[in-house]
N, C-alpha and C positions, 0 to 999 in steps of 0.2 A: 592665866589662871587668872591674874588680877585682873587685867584686859576683857577678858573674856563676863565676870563679871559686872564690872560698869557696860558692856555693852546690854547684854539681859539687864540691865537696873534701864538703862536709857530704852530697851523698846518697851518696857514693862511701862514704862513713866508717857511715856509717846502715849503709847497704847489707847493707858489712861485719857491722857487729856482729849486726843481726840474723836477714840471710841463714842458711838450715839448710846443713853443709857434708857431706858426703860422701865417704867414704876409700874408697879399694880397694883389694884382693891385691895391686897391678901397680901401687902404689905411689900411681897417680893419684887427686889432690883434684876433687870436685866441688862446685858452689854454686850454690843455688839457692832454691825453696820446695819442702817434700816435704808431696804431698796424701792421698796415704796408704802404710802398711807393711802387712805381713801378712809368715807366716811364710816365704813364697816371693819377694815382691819388695817393691821401694822403688820409688812414682812420687813425679815434682818433677816441676815447673821451672823449668831452668834460666835464671840469671842471662841470660844470652844471648838465650832469648826474646822474640821482639816480637809472638807472635800466639798466648800461652799452651800452647805445645805441651807437652804430657805426654810423660816420658822412664819408658820403665820398664827398670830392673835388678835383675836379677837376685840375692839373699842369697848366691847364691857364691860372688859377685865380689865384696862387701865386705867390706870390714874392721871398719870402723865406721861411725857413722851421728852427727854431733852436729845438735843443734838452735839454732835461735838464742836459746831462754829459756835455756841452758847445760847443759841434757839430752844424756849420750850413751850410747848404744846400742854394746856391742859386742859383736860377732856370734863364736860360738865355734869352733872348731878344726872341729870338727864339721860345722859348716855351711858353711865355706868353705874344705873339701877334699872333693874328689869322692872317694866310697867305689867301694871294690875290689867288681868283684863282687855288689852291689845284690839286697837281698834283695827285691826286690815284688815280682816275678814267680822262684815259688818250684819251678813248674813248668817242667820242661824235657822232651825229646823229641831222641833223635840214634838215626843209623841209620850205623855202624863196616862199614867193610870189612875184614874181617880174614884176613889168611895166617899159614900153620902153616910155623915152621922146625924142622927138626932131631925130624920127628915118627918116631911107633916106635907099634910096637903088640905088644902083650904079652898070649902065648893060654895061661893055666893058669905066669903067671911066667915063662911065656920067650919074651925078645928075640928077633925074626927082626927082617934089615936089610931093611923094606919104604920105604926111602925115599920117604917118607909127603909128599907135598903137599896141603896144606886150605887152599881157600879156601872163603870163605862171608860172609854180612851179619847183621848182628846190627841191630836196630831196637832201641829201652831206650826205658822211661820215670822220669824222676827227679825226686824232691821232696825237694827241701833243708829240711833239718828246723831248722839256722843257720850257718850262715859254715862252721862246719868240717864239718858230719854231714850225710847224703844218703843216702836207700835208696831204689832201685828194683824193675823189675822188665826181666825181658831175655828175646827169643827169639833164639837163636843158629841157623843153618842154614847149614850145613856141608857139603864134596864133600871127601870123603876118597880121592884116587886112588892105590892101594901103586902102587910100578916094575915089578910088571906088567901083563899087556897088558890086565888083568880093567880092571870099570868102575868108576867113583867110586860112594866108598858114600856114602847121606844118611845126614846125624844131624842131628837136632834136638833143641836143647840150652833147655829154658824155667829160669832161674833169678833166685833173688830176690838183689837188690846192697845190701852195705853198702859203703857207701867214704866218705871222708877230702879231705875239699880242705882246701888250705894255700894262703893267696892268698903271694903273690909280690910283686906289685905290680899295678895297678893293671889291668894287663893280663893279667895271665899267672899260673895257680898253678901247684901238683903236687896230682895225686890218685893216690890207691890207693884200691881197691877187692875185694871179698871176694865169690863169688858161688856161690851151690849151687845145686841144682835137681833136673831128673827126665830124663834120657838117652833117646830115643825115635829106634830103629833099623828104620825101614822096612824089611821084605824087600826084593831086589831078587836078578834069575833067575841074573844070575851068578856065579861062584865062583870061591876067593882058592884056589889049587891050594895054600898051604900047611895050612891052617885054612878046610873049606865053609862050617862055623858061622859068619862073617865075615859071610856074605852073609843069613842066617836075620833072622826079626823075632827085635828082641830088645831092651828095657829097661834101663835101671839107675838109674846117678848120672853128675852134671856137676860140675865145680867147678874154678875158675880164679882166678887171683890176676893180679892187673895193675898196674900202674902209670905213670906219663905224665902229662903237661902241657895241661890246656885252655884255650889263645889266644882273648881275648874279640874279638872283631871289630868289633861295635856293642853296643847296648846290650840285642841279642838274640840273633845269633848268637855262636855261641863254634869253636871248628877246635878238639879232642880227639885225640889222639896216644899211642897207649898198648904196652907192651908186657910181656911174663908168662909164667906158664904154666897149658896149661887141661889138663886128663883129660876123658874120656868112658867109665864102667864099665859089662858088662853082666856078667851071672851067669846065665847060661841051662840046661839042662840040662848042668849040672854042668861048663861050660867058661866059667870068668870068664874076656873080651876088656878091653883097656884101650886105646884109644886117647887116645897123650897125645905133645904136646909144647910149644917155646916161641910166641908167637901176639904179630903182630905188626901195628898196628889201626889205623883212623886215619879222621875221619869229621865231619860238623857237629852240632853241639848249637843247639835252636829253645827261648829262656824263651817262653814262655805263663803 
């Protein structure tokens, strides 16, 4: 019996000395034999394994590995901390639903109280240059309804976008963007009492400035919400007409 206890103690001591030690970021210590280590994972056979079962541990959950020969591998903070807004997918598509508030119509520098209700959608494609800067293109379709009994006015805007994105934490980022492009006003049969030319075929410029938040729902999906200023300007037949106002928008974004 005494010999058995001595043999057991020697076995445990030898196993402790010659076992590999794995330390996780949450404070756990794993002991066993490491059979493989890569940039993404560590594979080892635990001390308690009776059938040589190999367990795989992701590098992102590890703090350090200490081999039985004394070698240590300490993983950097960059490898153990999830990176917010990972750039492995630089392209994304979105579709924003837009609603206008405080809308006005300016005809030859004369505003009139149109009490405009503006609704629309704006699909867009974005390319992330780096963690802060992105560029994109957007097609905006707006339906502008004055407070008169006239039909809604359809306006199409095709914009190039420049964006700045500032991550707040792993899930949330502050976004700002400026857009500039072409504004197309297809003709309509109806007429606006104050200015009939409002319903003519028109072409001009569109400009917008938005601020908002991006909330990451998953690795691919995010939810965007913006508030900003938008104006569509056209100048035909010596009559300049501008439709502008504050815009609220929200919608999903998908990375690919």
